[in-house]
C-alpha positions in Angstrom: -17.4 83.0 -111.7 -16.9 82.5 -107.9 -18.1 79.7 -105.7 -21.1 79.9 -103.9 -20.4 77.2 -101.3 -17.3 76.5 -99.3 -15.2 73.6 -100.0 -11.7 72.0 -100.2 -9.3 73.2 -102.8 -8.2 70.3 -105.3 -4.9 72.2 -106.0 -3.5 72.6 -102.4 -6.0 70.9 -100.0 -6.7 74.0 -98.2 -10.1 75.3 -97.2 -11.9 77.6 -99.7 -14.6 80.0 -98.0 -17.6 81.1 -100.1 -16.7 83.6 -102.8 -12.9 83.3 -102.5 -12.4 80.6 -105.3 -13.5 79.3 -108.5 -15.4 76.1 -109.3 -15.5 73.7 -112.4 -17.6 70.9 -113.4 -15.0 68.4 -114.7 -15.5 66.0 -117.5 -14.2 62.4 -117.4 -11.4 63.6 -119.5 -10.6 66.2 -116.8 -10.4 63.6 -114.2 -8.2 61.4 -116.4 -5.8 64.4 -117.1 -5.5 65.2 -113.3 -5.1 61.3 -112.5 -8.1 61.4 -110.2 -10.9 59.0 -109.6 -14.3 60.6 -109.5 -14.0 62.1 -106.0 -17.5 62.4 -104.7 -19.4 65.5 -105.7 -19.6 66.9 -109.1 -17.7 70.1 -108.7 -14.0 70.9 -108.2 -13.1 74.1 -106.2 -9.8 75.9 -106.1 -8.5 79.0 -104.6 -8.3 82.0 -107.0 -4.8 82.3 -106.3 -4.2 78.5 -107.0 -6.1 79.0 -110.3 -3.5 81.5 -111.4 -0.5 79.6 -109.9 -1.3 76.3 -111.3 -2.9 77.4 -114.6 -1.8 74.9 -117.5 -0.8 72.4 -115.1 -1.9 69.0 -113.9 -0.9 69.8 -110.2 -3.5 68.5 -107.5 -3.4 67.9 -103.9 -4.8 64.3 -104.2 -1.6 63.0 -106.1 0.5 64.1 -103.2 -2.0 62.2 -100.7 -2.1 59.2 -102.7 1.8 59.0 -103.2 2.1 59.3 -99.3 -0.2 56.3 -98.7 
């Protein structure tokens, strides 16, 4: 199912316009797996291409930001 609202891709950090990505409502386990703190809102959004490219991985944009300071 596609996103109804725009947002920021949690995989690459880019802008995701309405209808051009996927959303998910993560559980606490998902946040732990991605090594993320609860990041505000209840939904994560990613580009459709990022969903395919990073399927089965723990790649997130926030890990890169946290590592850089």
